A tleap script that builds the chain and sets N, CA, C and O, in Angstrom:
source leaprc.protein.ff14SB
mol = sequence {
  NMET SER SER ALA GLU ASP VAL GLN PHE LEU
  THR ALA VAL PRO LEU THR ILE GLY GLN TYR
  LEU GLU ILE ASN ALA ILE ASN ASP TYR PRO
  ILE VAL ALA GLY ASN GLU ILE VAL ILE SER
  ILE LYS ASN LEU THR LYS ASP CYS VAL VAL
  LEU PRO ASN ASP TYR GLY ILE SER ILE LEU
  VAL TYR VAL ASP SER SER TRP GLN GLU VAL
  ASP ASN LEU VAL THR TYR MET GLY ASP ASP
  ASP ILE ILE LEU ASP ALA LYS ASP PRO LEU
  PHE SER GLU THR LEU ALA PRO ILE TYR PRO
  ASP LEU ASP THR LEU GLU PHE LEU ASP GLN
  VAL ARG ILE ARG ILE LEU VAL ALA GLY ARG
  LEU CYS LEU ASP GLY VAL PRO SER ASP ASN
  THR VAL ALA SER PHE ALA GLU ILE THR ILE
  LEU HIE CPRO
}
set mol.1.N position { 164.420 113.501 58.339 }
set mol.1.CA position { 165.494 113.649 59.312 }
set mol.1.C position { 166.626 114.415 58.632 }
set mol.1.O position { 167.037 114.093 57.518 }
set mol.2.N position { 167.102 115.404 59.311 }
set mol.2.CA position { 168.170 116.213 58.733 }
set mol.2.C position { 169.532 115.645 59.099 }
set mol.2.O position { 169.674 114.945 60.102 }
set mol.3.N position { 170.526 115.948 58.286 }
set mol.3.CA position { 171.877 115.461 58.572 }
set mol.3.C position { 172.444 116.112 59.829 }
set mol.3.O position { 173.287 115.514 60.497 }
set mol.4.N position { 172.002 117.318 60.167 }
set mol.4.CA position { 172.457 117.966 61.396 }
set mol.4.C position { 172.021 117.154 62.615 }
set mol.4.O position { 172.779 117.018 63.575 }
set mol.5.N position { 170.805 116.616 62.577 }
set mol.5.CA position { 170.327 115.759 63.675 }
set mol.5.C position { 171.178 114.504 63.785 }
set mol.5.O position { 171.519 114.079 64.889 }
set mol.6.N position { 171.522 113.911 62.656 }
set mol.6.CA position { 172.342 112.695 62.673 }
set mol.6.C position { 173.733 112.971 63.228 }
set mol.6.O position { 174.261 112.170 64.000 }
set mol.7.N position { 174.331 114.095 62.845 }
set mol.7.CA position { 175.649 114.460 63.362 }
set mol.7.C position { 175.566 114.651 64.867 }
set mol.7.O position { 176.438 114.185 65.601 }
set mol.8.N position { 174.534 115.326 65.332 }
set mol.8.CA position { 174.349 115.519 66.772 }
set mol.8.C position { 174.155 114.182 67.483 }
set mol.8.O position { 174.660 113.986 68.588 }
set mol.9.N position { 173.427 113.264 66.853 }
set mol.9.CA position { 173.203 111.947 67.441 }
set mol.9.C position { 174.517 111.185 67.567 }
set mol.9.O position { 174.808 110.612 68.617 }
set mol.10.N position { 175.298 111.178 66.513 }
set mol.10.CA position { 176.577 110.464 66.534 }
set mol.10.C position { 177.544 111.081 67.551 }
set mol.10.O position { 178.375 110.375 68.124 }
set mol.11.N position { 177.439 112.371 67.770 }
set mol.11.CA position { 178.258 113.030 68.784 }
set mol.11.C position { 177.790 112.653 70.186 }
set mol.11.O position { 178.607 112.461 71.087 }
set mol.12.N position { 176.486 112.548 70.367 }
set mol.12.CA position { 175.922 112.215 71.681 }
set mol.12.C position { 176.164 110.754 72.039 }
set mol.12.O position { 176.180 110.402 73.219 }
set mol.13.N position { 176.354 109.898 71.033 }
set mol.13.CA position { 176.507 108.458 71.248 }
set mol.13.C position { 177.859 108.016 70.684 }
set mol.13.O position { 177.957 107.715 69.494 }
set mol.14.N position { 178.893 107.971 71.511 }
set mol.14.CA position { 180.233 107.629 71.010 }
set mol.14.C position { 180.445 106.121 70.855 }
set mol.14.O position { 181.315 105.541 71.503 }
set mol.15.N position { 179.646 105.496 69.996 }
set mol.15.CA position { 179.749 104.057 69.743 }
set mol.15.C position { 179.812 103.817 68.243 }
set mol.15.O position { 179.502 104.706 67.450 }
set mol.16.N position { 180.212 102.619 67.859 }
set mol.16.CA position { 180.178 102.217 66.461 }
set mol.16.C position { 178.743 101.814 66.134 }
set mol.16.O position { 178.274 100.756 66.556 }
set mol.17.N position { 178.055 102.662 65.382 }
set mol.17.CA position { 176.652 102.421 65.043 }
set mol.17.C position { 176.571 101.922 63.616 }
set mol.17.O position { 177.187 102.490 62.715 }
set mol.18.N position { 175.802 100.847 63.411 }
set mol.18.CA position { 175.657 100.288 62.077 }
set mol.18.C position { 174.512 99.296 62.016 }
set mol.18.O position { 173.658 99.257 62.902 }
set mol.19.N position { 174.504 98.498 60.966 }
set mol.19.CA position { 173.452 97.514 60.725 }
set mol.19.C position { 173.797 96.183 61.399 }
set mol.19.O position { 173.854 95.148 60.736 }
set mol.20.N position { 174.021 96.211 62.693 }
set mol.20.CA position { 174.358 95.005 63.447 }
set mol.20.C position { 173.115 94.323 64.003 }
set mol.20.O position { 173.030 93.096 64.060 }
set mol.21.N position { 172.158 95.141 64.408 }
set mol.21.CA position { 170.936 94.645 65.020 }
set mol.21.C position { 169.737 95.286 64.340 }
set mol.21.O position { 169.792 96.439 63.913 }
set mol.22.N position { 168.658 94.528 64.244 }
set mol.22.CA position { 167.397 95.083 63.760 }
set mol.22.C position { 166.515 95.290 64.983 }
set mol.22.O position { 166.252 94.349 65.732 }
set mol.23.N position { 166.058 96.525 65.184 }
set mol.23.CA position { 165.269 96.872 66.361 }
set mol.23.C position { 163.920 97.401 65.893 }
set mol.23.O position { 163.852 98.318 65.075 }
set mol.24.N position { 162.846 96.815 66.419 }
set mol.24.CA position { 161.502 97.238 66.038 }
set mol.24.C position { 160.597 97.272 67.251 }
set mol.24.O position { 160.671 96.398 68.114 }
set mol.25.N position { 159.748 98.277 67.317 }
set mol.25.CA position { 158.690 98.288 68.327 }
set mol.25.C position { 157.590 97.357 67.833 }
set mol.25.O position { 157.183 97.433 66.673 }
set mol.26.N position { 157.106 96.478 68.708 }
set mol.26.CA position { 156.070 95.538 68.288 }
set mol.26.C position { 154.704 95.905 68.855 }
set mol.26.O position { 153.746 95.144 68.719 }
set mol.27.N position { 154.616 97.063 69.487 }
set mol.27.CA position { 153.342 97.548 70.004 }
set mol.27.C position { 152.401 97.882 68.857 }
set mol.27.O position { 152.826 98.093 67.721 }
set mol.28.N position { 151.110 97.924 69.181 }
set mol.28.CA position { 150.153 98.457 68.225 }
set mol.28.C position { 150.410 99.947 68.091 }
set mol.28.O position { 150.792 100.609 69.056 }
set mol.29.N position { 150.202 100.468 66.903 }
set mol.29.CA position { 150.405 101.894 66.660 }
set mol.29.C position { 149.068 102.600 66.707 }
set mol.29.O position { 148.067 101.972 66.362 }
set mol.30.N position { 148.973 103.833 67.099 }
set mol.30.CA position { 150.097 104.668 67.504 }
set mol.30.C position { 150.562 104.336 68.925 }
set mol.30.O position { 149.802 103.811 69.738 }
set mol.31.N position { 151.824 104.657 69.199 }
set mol.31.CA position { 152.388 104.475 70.537 }
set mol.31.C position { 152.177 105.778 71.300 }
set mol.31.O position { 152.525 106.860 70.829 }
set mol.32.N position { 151.601 105.646 72.484 }
set mol.32.CA position { 151.240 106.817 73.281 }
set mol.32.C position { 152.126 106.873 74.514 }
set mol.32.O position { 152.392 105.846 75.138 }
set mol.33.N position { 152.583 108.070 74.866 }
set mol.33.CA position { 153.421 108.268 76.055 }
set mol.33.C position { 152.695 107.736 77.288 }
set mol.33.O position { 151.470 107.803 77.388 }
set mol.34.N position { 153.479 107.209 78.218 }
set mol.34.CA position { 152.913 106.666 79.449 }
set mol.34.C position { 152.623 105.188 79.380 }
set mol.34.O position { 152.036 104.628 80.305 }
set mol.35.N position { 153.023 104.548 78.305 }
set mol.35.CA position { 152.821 103.107 78.139 }
set mol.35.C position { 154.149 102.414 77.905 }
set mol.35.O position { 155.088 103.001 77.366 }
set mol.36.N position { 154.214 101.158 78.319 }
set mol.36.CA position { 155.400 100.344 78.050 }
set mol.36.C position { 155.480 100.068 76.548 }
set mol.36.O position { 154.463 99.901 75.874 }
set mol.37.N position { 156.686 100.026 76.056 }
set mol.37.CA position { 156.940 99.680 74.652 }
set mol.37.C position { 157.733 98.387 74.659 }
set mol.37.O position { 158.684 98.243 75.427 }
set mol.38.N position { 157.350 97.448 73.813 }
set mol.38.CA position { 158.108 96.207 73.682 }
set mol.38.C position { 158.832 96.251 72.344 }
set mol.38.O position { 158.233 96.498 71.297 }
set mol.39.N position { 160.146 96.004 72.407 }
set mol.39.CA position { 160.939 96.007 71.183 }
set mol.39.C position { 161.476 94.604 70.905 }
set mol.39.O position { 161.755 93.834 71.824 }
set mol.40.N position { 161.612 94.297 69.639 }
set mol.40.CA position { 162.321 93.078 69.246 }
set mol.40.C position { 163.729 93.500 68.838 }
set mol.40.O position { 163.932 94.537 68.207 }
set mol.41.N position { 164.691 92.667 69.217 }
set mol.41.CA position { 166.097 92.914 68.893 }
set mol.41.C position { 166.597 91.671 68.174 }
set mol.41.O position { 166.614 90.581 68.746 }
set mol.42.N position { 167.003 91.835 66.925 }
set mol.42.CA position { 167.437 90.698 66.116 }
set mol.42.C position { 168.865 90.907 65.636 }
set mol.42.O position { 169.208 91.970 65.119 }
set mol.43.N position { 169.690 89.888 65.810 }
set mol.43.CA position { 171.084 89.923 65.358 }
set mol.43.C position { 171.133 89.767 63.843 }
set mol.43.O position { 170.544 88.835 63.296 }
set mol.44.N position { 171.826 90.665 63.169 }
set mol.44.CA position { 171.986 90.610 61.715 }
set mol.44.C position { 173.398 90.221 61.294 }
set mol.44.O position { 173.697 90.183 60.101 }
set mol.45.N position { 174.277 89.931 62.266 }
set mol.45.CA position { 175.672 89.665 61.948 }
set mol.45.C position { 175.918 88.188 61.680 }
set mol.45.O position { 175.034 87.352 61.864 }
set mol.46.N position { 177.138 87.881 61.241 }
set mol.46.CA position { 177.532 86.501 60.961 }
set mol.46.C position { 178.083 85.804 62.191 }
set mol.46.O position { 178.505 84.650 62.108 }
set mol.47.N position { 178.088 86.484 63.335 }
set mol.47.CA position { 178.562 85.900 64.588 }
set mol.47.C position { 177.622 86.339 65.696 }
set mol.47.O position { 176.714 87.136 65.461 }
set mol.48.N position { 177.830 85.834 66.890 }
set mol.48.CA position { 176.930 86.198 67.983 }
set mol.48.C position { 177.166 87.640 68.434 }
set mol.48.O position { 178.221 88.222 68.188 }
set mol.49.N position { 176.159 88.194 69.098 }
set mol.49.CA position { 176.248 89.489 69.756 }
set mol.49.C position { 175.827 89.264 71.204 }
set mol.49.O position { 174.796 88.645 71.470 }
set mol.50.N position { 176.633 89.772 72.140 }
set mol.50.CA position { 176.357 89.599 73.562 }
set mol.50.C position { 175.875 90.941 74.122 }
set mol.50.O position { 176.585 91.945 74.079 }
set mol.51.N position { 174.651 90.924 74.646 }
set mol.51.CA position { 174.073 92.120 75.243 }
set mol.51.C position { 174.157 92.004 76.760 }
set mol.51.O position { 174.039 90.903 77.299 }
set mol.52.N position { 174.358 93.117 77.456 }
set mol.52.CA position { 174.327 93.058 78.916 }
set mol.52.C position { 172.896 92.776 79.396 }
set mol.52.O position { 171.956 92.806 78.601 }
set mol.53.N position { 172.738 92.505 80.682 }
set mol.53.CA position { 171.419 92.110 81.186 }
set mol.53.C position { 170.361 93.194 81.017 }
set mol.53.O position { 169.168 92.899 81.087 }
set mol.54.N position { 170.771 94.443 80.796 }
set mol.54.CA position { 169.800 95.514 80.527 }
set mol.54.C position { 169.660 95.766 79.025 }
set mol.54.O position { 169.132 96.798 78.611 }
set mol.55.N position { 170.131 94.825 78.218 }
set mol.55.CA position { 170.063 94.857 76.758 }
set mol.55.C position { 170.902 95.981 76.150 }
set mol.55.O position { 170.835 96.209 74.942 }
set mol.56.N position { 171.679 96.678 76.954 }
set mol.56.CA position { 172.482 97.787 76.447 }
set mol.56.C position { 171.637 98.914 75.897 }
set mol.56.O position { 172.046 99.615 74.971 }
set mol.57.N position { 170.448 99.088 76.474 }
set mol.57.CA position { 169.489 100.058 75.949 }
set mol.57.C position { 169.754 101.459 76.495 }
set mol.57.O position { 169.940 101.661 77.695 }
set mol.58.N position { 169.764 102.414 75.571 }
set mol.58.CA position { 169.733 103.832 75.901 }
set mol.58.C position { 168.579 104.431 75.105 }
set mol.58.O position { 168.312 104.017 73.977 }
set mol.59.N position { 167.904 105.402 75.697 }
set mol.59.CA position { 166.779 106.051 75.023 }
set mol.59.C position { 167.109 107.535 74.905 }
set mol.59.O position { 167.376 108.207 75.902 }
set mol.60.N position { 167.087 108.030 73.678 }
set mol.60.CA position { 167.385 109.437 73.434 }
set mol.60.C position { 166.188 110.097 72.766 }
set mol.60.O position { 165.475 109.483 71.973 }
set mol.61.N position { 165.990 111.354 73.107 }
set mol.61.CA position { 164.879 112.114 72.554 }
set mol.61.C position { 165.431 113.406 71.959 }
set mol.61.O position { 166.364 113.997 72.501 }
set mol.62.N position { 164.852 113.837 70.845 }
set mol.62.CA position { 165.301 115.059 70.182 }
set mol.62.C position { 164.437 116.214 70.647 }
set mol.62.O position { 163.286 116.347 70.231 }
set mol.63.N position { 164.997 117.053 71.515 }
set mol.63.CA position { 164.304 118.242 72.023 }
set mol.63.C position { 165.284 119.409 72.049 }
set mol.63.O position { 166.486 119.224 72.236 }
set mol.64.N position { 164.760 120.590 71.860 }
set mol.64.CA position { 165.580 121.800 71.893 }
set mol.64.C position { 166.810 121.689 70.999 }
set mol.64.O position { 167.901 122.112 71.379 }
set mol.65.N position { 166.631 121.123 69.821 }
set mol.65.CA position { 167.675 120.991 68.803 }
set mol.65.C position { 168.862 120.139 69.231 }
set mol.65.O position { 169.978 120.342 68.753 }
set mol.66.N position { 168.625 119.180 70.136 }
set mol.66.CA position { 169.705 118.254 70.501 }
set mol.66.C position { 169.121 116.934 70.993 }
set mol.66.O position { 167.967 116.866 71.416 }
set mol.67.N position { 169.938 115.891 70.930 }
set mol.67.CA position { 169.553 114.579 71.432 }
set mol.67.C position { 169.915 114.494 72.903 }
set mol.67.O position { 171.060 114.736 73.286 }
set mol.68.N position { 168.933 114.148 73.725 }
set mol.68.CA position { 169.148 114.035 75.165 }
set mol.68.C position { 168.695 112.653 75.630 }
set mol.68.O position { 167.662 112.143 75.196 }
set mol.69.N position { 169.483 112.061 76.517 }
set mol.69.CA position { 169.118 110.751 77.036 }
set mol.69.C position { 168.054 110.903 78.113 }
set mol.69.O position { 168.133 111.790 78.963 }
set mol.70.N position { 167.062 110.026 78.061 }
set mol.70.CA position { 166.036 109.985 79.098 }
set mol.70.C position { 166.118 108.623 79.788 }
set mol.70.O position { 166.614 107.652 79.217 }
set mol.71.N position { 165.629 108.572 81.011 }
set mol.71.CA position { 165.674 107.323 81.775 }
set mol.71.C position { 164.728 106.293 81.190 }
set mol.71.O position { 163.675 106.618 80.642 }
set mol.72.N position { 165.137 105.040 81.325 }
set mol.72.CA position { 164.287 103.893 81.032 }
set mol.72.C position { 163.786 103.417 82.390 }
set mol.72.O position { 164.588 103.009 83.229 }
set mol.73.N position { 162.488 103.461 82.620 }
set mol.73.CA position { 161.930 103.137 83.926 }
set mol.73.C position { 161.806 101.638 84.186 }
set mol.73.O position { 161.343 101.237 85.254 }
set mol.74.N position { 162.211 100.807 83.231 }
set mol.74.CA position { 162.174 99.358 83.420 }
set mol.74.C position { 163.410 98.914 84.195 }
set mol.74.O position { 164.525 99.343 83.900 }
set mol.75.N position { 163.202 98.052 85.188 }
set mol.75.CA position { 164.314 97.426 85.910 }
set mol.75.C position { 164.420 95.993 85.409 }
set mol.75.O position { 163.472 95.216 85.523 }
set mol.76.N position { 165.569 95.649 84.859 }
set mol.76.CA position { 165.771 94.305 84.325 }
set mol.76.C position { 166.347 93.411 85.420 }
set mol.76.O position { 167.260 93.819 86.139 }
set mol.77.N position { 165.829 92.220 85.547 }
set mol.77.CA position { 166.236 91.294 86.594 }
set mol.77.C position { 167.344 90.374 86.079 }
set mol.77.O position { 167.446 90.106 84.882 }
set mol.78.N position { 168.161 89.903 87.003 }
set mol.78.CA position { 169.206 88.943 86.659 }
set mol.78.C position { 170.511 89.625 86.304 }
set mol.78.O position { 170.568 90.828 86.046 }
set mol.79.N position { 171.549 88.818 86.300 }
set mol.79.CA position { 172.885 89.320 86.007 }
set mol.79.C position { 173.461 88.730 84.720 }
set mol.79.O position { 174.547 89.119 84.291 }
set mol.80.N position { 172.747 87.805 84.112 }
set mol.80.CA position { 173.284 87.096 82.953 }
set mol.80.C position { 173.193 87.936 81.689 }
set mol.80.O position { 172.220 88.658 81.470 }
set mol.81.N position { 174.225 87.828 80.863 }
set mol.81.CA position { 174.208 88.455 79.552 }
set mol.81.C position { 173.185 87.760 78.662 }
set mol.81.O position { 172.809 86.613 78.905 }
set mol.82.N position { 172.746 88.463 77.638 }
set mol.82.CA position { 171.836 87.905 76.638 }
set mol.82.C position { 172.662 87.664 75.385 }
set mol.82.O position { 173.280 88.587 74.854 }
set mol.83.N position { 172.670 86.426 74.916 }
set mol.83.CA position { 173.462 86.075 73.733 }
set mol.83.C position { 172.522 85.863 72.558 }
set mol.83.O position { 171.630 85.015 72.597 }
set mol.84.N position { 172.741 86.657 71.509 }
set mol.84.CA position { 171.975 86.502 70.278 }
set mol.84.C position { 172.852 85.788 69.265 }
set mol.84.O position { 173.878 86.314 68.834 }
set mol.85.N position { 172.438 84.586 68.890 }
set mol.85.CA position { 173.204 83.811 67.920 }
set mol.85.C position { 173.191 84.499 66.554 }
set mol.85.O position { 172.405 85.413 66.303 }
set mol.86.N position { 174.067 84.044 65.699 }
set mol.86.CA position { 174.229 84.638 64.369 }
set mol.86.C position { 173.083 84.247 63.453 }
set mol.86.O position { 172.929 83.072 63.120 }
set mol.87.N position { 172.289 85.204 63.048 }
set mol.87.CA position { 171.240 85.033 62.031 }
set mol.87.C position { 170.510 83.696 62.115 }
set mol.87.O position { 170.151 83.129 61.083 }
set mol.88.N position { 170.289 83.193 63.298 }
set mol.88.CA position { 169.565 81.947 63.495 }
set mol.88.C position { 168.096 82.294 63.708 }
set mol.88.O position { 167.786 83.173 64.512 }
set mol.89.N position { 167.191 81.629 63.009 }
set mol.89.CA position { 165.787 82.018 63.134 }
set mol.89.C position { 165.207 81.823 64.543 }
set mol.89.O position { 164.226 82.481 64.892 }
set mol.90.N position { 165.781 80.952 65.343 }
set mol.90.CA position { 165.238 80.704 66.684 }
set mol.90.C position { 165.950 81.468 67.787 }
set mol.90.O position { 165.307 81.918 68.735 }
set mol.91.N position { 167.255 81.623 67.685 }
set mol.91.CA position { 168.028 82.157 68.807 }
set mol.91.C position { 168.740 83.477 68.503 }
set mol.91.O position { 169.606 83.903 69.268 }
set mol.92.N position { 168.382 84.122 67.401 }
set mol.92.CA position { 169.034 85.387 67.064 }
set mol.92.C position { 168.181 86.589 67.443 }
set mol.92.O position { 168.549 87.726 67.146 }
set mol.93.N position { 167.045 86.352 68.094 }
set mol.93.CA position { 166.123 87.444 68.397 }
set mol.93.C position { 165.634 87.345 69.835 }
set mol.93.O position { 165.489 86.252 70.383 }
set mol.94.N position { 165.383 88.506 70.436 }
set mol.94.CA position { 164.831 88.567 71.786 }
set mol.94.C position { 163.874 89.743 71.864 }
set mol.94.O position { 163.874 90.619 70.999 }
set mol.95.N position { 163.064 89.752 72.906 }
set mol.95.CA position { 162.148 90.859 73.164 }
set mol.95.C position { 162.572 91.565 74.438 }
set mol.95.O position { 163.056 90.930 75.376 }
set mol.96.N position { 162.392 92.882 74.472 }
set mol.96.CA position { 162.746 93.659 75.662 }
set mol.96.C position { 161.712 94.761 75.870 }
set mol.96.O position { 161.330 95.442 74.919 }
set mol.97.N position { 161.258 94.938 77.109 }
set mol.97.CA position { 160.370 96.053 77.395 }
set mol.97.C position { 161.170 97.322 77.670 }
set mol.97.O position { 162.266 97.260 78.226 }
set mol.98.N position { 160.631 98.450 77.288 }
set mol.98.CA position { 161.212 99.740 77.674 }
set mol.98.C position { 160.068 100.647 78.109 }
set mol.98.O position { 158.918 100.461 77.710 }
set mol.99.N position { 160.403 101.620 78.925 }
set mol.99.CA position { 159.408 102.602 79.376 }
set mol.99.C position { 160.129 103.941 79.495 }
set mol.99.O position { 160.664 104.269 80.554 }
set mol.100.N position { 160.144 104.720 78.403 }
set mol.100.CA position { 160.850 106.000 78.437 }
set mol.100.C position { 160.205 106.960 79.427 }
set mol.100.O position { 158.985 107.125 79.435 }
set mol.101.N position { 161.020 107.588 80.255 }
set mol.101.CA position { 160.538 108.575 81.213 }
set mol.101.C position { 160.421 109.921 80.497 }
set mol.101.O position { 161.395 110.666 80.387 }
set mol.102.N position { 159.228 110.214 80.020 }
set mol.102.CA position { 158.993 111.444 79.271 }
set mol.102.C position { 158.273 112.490 80.103 }
set mol.102.O position { 157.880 113.531 79.576 }
set mol.103.N position { 158.091 112.236 81.390 }
set mol.103.CA position { 157.333 113.146 82.250 }
set mol.103.C position { 157.963 114.529 82.366 }
set mol.103.O position { 157.253 115.512 82.576 }
set mol.104.N position { 159.276 114.620 82.233 }
set mol.104.CA position { 159.942 115.911 82.380 }
set mol.104.C position { 159.958 116.714 81.081 }
set mol.104.O position { 160.356 117.879 81.069 }
set mol.105.N position { 159.527 116.092 79.998 }
set mol.105.CA position { 159.526 116.779 78.703 }
set mol.105.C position { 158.193 117.464 78.456 }
set mol.105.O position { 157.133 116.960 78.828 }
set mol.106.N position { 158.273 118.605 77.830 }
set mol.106.CA position { 157.063 119.292 77.403 }
set mol.106.C position { 156.958 119.151 75.891 }
set mol.106.O position { 157.782 119.677 75.143 }
set mol.107.N position { 155.931 118.433 75.459 }
set mol.107.CA position { 155.686 118.327 74.026 }
set mol.107.C position { 154.183 118.339 73.789 }
set mol.107.O position { 153.408 117.805 74.582 }
set mol.108.N position { 153.788 118.958 72.685 }
set mol.108.CA position { 152.367 119.143 72.422 }
set mol.108.C position { 151.721 117.915 71.805 }
set mol.108.O position { 150.791 117.344 72.376 }
set mol.109.N position { 152.206 117.511 70.652 }
set mol.109.CA position { 151.541 116.441 69.920 }
set mol.109.C position { 152.306 115.125 69.956 }
set mol.109.O position { 151.743 114.068 70.240 }
set mol.110.N position { 153.600 115.211 69.664 }
set mol.110.CA position { 154.404 113.999 69.548 }
set mol.110.C position { 155.868 114.309 69.793 }
set mol.110.O position { 156.297 115.462 69.754 }
set mol.111.N position { 156.628 113.242 70.047 }
set mol.111.CA position { 158.068 113.372 70.245 }
set mol.111.C position { 158.723 112.155 69.586 }
set mol.111.O position { 158.182 111.049 69.614 }
set mol.112.N position { 159.882 112.378 69.002 }
set mol.112.CA position { 160.644 111.283 68.388 }
set mol.112.C position { 161.690 110.800 69.380 }
set mol.112.O position { 162.393 111.596 70.002 }
set mol.113.N position { 161.780 109.484 69.516 }
set mol.113.CA position { 162.842 108.913 70.344 }
set mol.113.C position { 163.653 107.943 69.501 }
set mol.113.O position { 163.166 107.368 68.527 }
set mol.114.N position { 164.899 107.781 69.905 }
set mol.114.CA position { 165.753 106.743 69.312 }
set mol.114.C position { 166.100 105.763 70.421 }
set mol.114.O position { 166.567 106.141 71.495 }
set mol.115.N position { 165.858 104.504 70.128 }
set mol.115.CA position { 166.166 103.422 71.054 }
set mol.115.C position { 167.469 102.806 70.571 }
set mol.115.O position { 167.526 102.200 69.502 }
set mol.116.N position { 168.504 102.967 71.366 }
set mol.116.CA position { 169.837 102.480 71.027 }
set mol.116.C position { 170.091 101.188 71.795 }
set mol.116.O position { 169.839 101.122 72.998 }
set mol.117.N position { 170.586 100.169 71.111 }
set mol.117.CA position { 170.946 98.903 71.743 }
set mol.117.C position { 172.415 98.642 71.430 }
set mol.117.O position { 172.825 98.663 70.270 }
set mol.118.N position { 173.212 98.394 72.486 }
set mol.118.CA position { 174.654 98.182 72.312 }
set mol.118.C position { 175.071 96.864 72.942 }
set mol.118.O position { 174.594 96.498 74.016 }
set mol.119.N position { 175.956 96.163 72.273 }
set mol.119.CA position { 176.479 94.896 72.786 }
set mol.119.C position { 177.861 94.624 72.220 }
set mol.119.O position { 178.399 95.401 71.432 }
set mol.120.N position { 178.417 93.501 72.642 }
set mol.120.CA position { 179.750 93.111 72.174 }
set mol.120.C position { 179.620 92.110 71.037 }
set mol.120.O position { 178.896 91.120 71.141 }
set mol.121.N position { 180.319 92.381 69.971 }
set mol.121.CA position { 180.345 91.489 68.819 }
set mol.121.C position { 181.272 90.313 69.113 }
set mol.121.O position { 182.349 90.486 69.684 }
set mol.122.N position { 180.846 89.130 68.722 }
set mol.122.CA position { 181.699 87.949 68.890 }
set mol.122.C position { 182.605 87.792 67.676 }
set mol.122.O position { 182.259 88.203 66.568 }
set mol.123.N position { 183.759 87.197 67.901 }
set mol.123.CA position { 184.670 86.802 66.836 }
set mol.123.C position { 184.877 85.307 66.971 }
set mol.123.O position { 185.417 84.836 67.972 }
set mol.124.N position { 184.448 84.559 65.962 }
set mol.124.CA position { 184.506 83.099 65.986 }
set mol.124.C position { 183.824 82.524 67.227 }
set mol.124.O position { 184.320 81.579 67.840 }
set mol.125.N position { 182.672 83.114 67.588 }
set mol.125.CA position { 181.874 82.603 68.700 }
set mol.125.C position { 182.309 83.044 70.079 }
set mol.125.O position { 181.704 82.641 71.073 }
set mol.126.N position { 183.350 83.865 70.164 }
set mol.126.CA position { 183.856 84.330 71.466 }
set mol.126.C position { 183.620 85.839 71.570 }
set mol.126.O position { 184.013 86.587 70.675 }
set mol.127.N position { 182.972 86.300 72.672 }
set mol.127.CA position { 182.735 87.741 72.824 }
set mol.127.C position { 184.044 88.527 72.792 }
set mol.127.O position { 185.020 88.168 73.452 }
set mol.128.N position { 184.041 89.598 72.016 }
set mol.128.CA position { 185.230 90.444 71.900 }
set mol.128.C position { 185.008 91.731 72.694 }
set mol.128.O position { 183.977 91.904 73.344 }
set mol.129.N position { 185.976 92.616 72.631 }
set mol.129.CA position { 185.841 93.933 73.253 }
set mol.129.C position { 185.252 94.952 72.275 }
set mol.129.O position { 185.151 96.136 72.596 }
set mol.130.N position { 184.867 94.494 71.092 }
set mol.130.CA position { 184.333 95.358 70.056 }
set mol.130.C position { 182.850 95.628 70.324 }
set mol.130.O position { 182.003 94.769 70.075 }
set mol.131.N position { 182.544 96.818 70.828 }
set mol.131.CA position { 181.152 97.185 71.114 }
set mol.131.C position { 180.519 97.773 69.865 }
set mol.131.O position { 181.068 98.677 69.235 }
set mol.132.N position { 179.356 97.241 69.522 }
set mol.132.CA position { 178.611 97.708 68.361 }
set mol.132.C position { 177.212 98.113 68.811 }
set mol.132.O position { 176.728 97.665 69.851 }
set mol.133.N position { 176.573 98.959 68.021 }
set mol.133.CA position { 175.244 99.442 68.391 }
set mol.133.C position { 174.402 99.701 67.148 }
set mol.133.O position { 174.916 99.974 66.063 }
set mol.134.N position { 173.106 99.608 67.343 }
set mol.134.CA position { 172.129 99.962 66.317 }
set mol.134.C position { 170.986 100.689 67.012 }
set mol.134.O position { 170.848 100.632 68.234 }
set mol.135.N position { 170.176 101.368 66.221 }
set mol.135.CA position { 169.057 102.081 66.832 }
set mol.135.C position { 167.833 102.028 65.941 }
set mol.135.O position { 167.912 101.764 64.741 }
set mol.136.N position { 166.695 102.290 66.570 }
set mol.136.CA position { 165.433 102.464 65.863 }
set mol.136.C position { 164.839 103.783 66.320 }
set mol.136.O position { 164.995 104.178 67.475 }
set mol.137.N position { 164.167 104.450 65.423 }
set mol.137.CA position { 163.507 105.704 65.765 }
set mol.137.C position { 162.009 105.494 65.711 }
set mol.137.O position { 161.483 104.960 64.735 }
set mol.138.N position { 161.322 105.917 66.764 }
set mol.138.CA position { 159.862 105.819 66.779 }
set mol.138.C position { 159.278 107.152 67.237 }
set mol.138.O position { 159.950 107.960 67.878 }
set mol.139.N position { 158.036 107.354 66.898 }
set mol.139.CA position { 157.302 108.550 67.299 }
set mol.139.C position { 156.328 108.155 68.398 }
set mol.139.O position { 155.610 107.162 68.289 }
set mol.140.N position { 156.320 108.954 69.458 }
set mol.140.CA position { 155.404 108.717 70.573 }
set mol.140.C position { 154.455 109.909 70.649 }
set mol.140.O position { 154.879 111.064 70.623 }
set mol.141.N position { 153.163 109.602 70.745 }
set mol.141.CA position { 152.160 110.638 70.812 }
set mol.141.C position { 151.912 111.082 72.246 }
set mol.141.O position { 152.067 110.304 73.187 }
set mol.142.N position { 151.533 112.320 72.394 }
set mol.142.CA position { 151.144 112.847 73.709 }
set mol.142.C position { 149.834 112.170 74.105 }
set mol.142.O position { 148.961 111.980 73.258 }
set mol.143.N position { 149.683 111.802 75.384 }
set mol.143.CA position { 148.451 111.110 75.804 }
set mol.143.C position { 147.214 112.002 75.717 }
set mol.143.O position { 146.110 111.561 76.036 }
savepdb mol mol.pdb
quit
């Protein structure tokens, strides 16, 4: 990954990005376009993180020398926030499905996507206005 890509990513995503959450795809590899991807989201902070009901997920793909957001075709049900407790082995992690809409992209072999998850950091157990985000990068193969 080049630093130019990272600068473009940080410009495309105006959030505080850091090591707040651990995000991993739990699908069998390789991941092929046209399939649902399930990600685990784990809180790495010393306080809770509150995610909106859509997990604060954005999906970006690197095409034509820039990061572009693509739609997530999953509709999340409910209105309740998801609260990830602080580094607790039972309540600091959740699973979320995603389905990147890659139909409009032309790619031959594979495409890299970044899955961004954003939520509000708690201060002393109370959700604050401080929005934090982390991301994972995965490669998706052409079907």
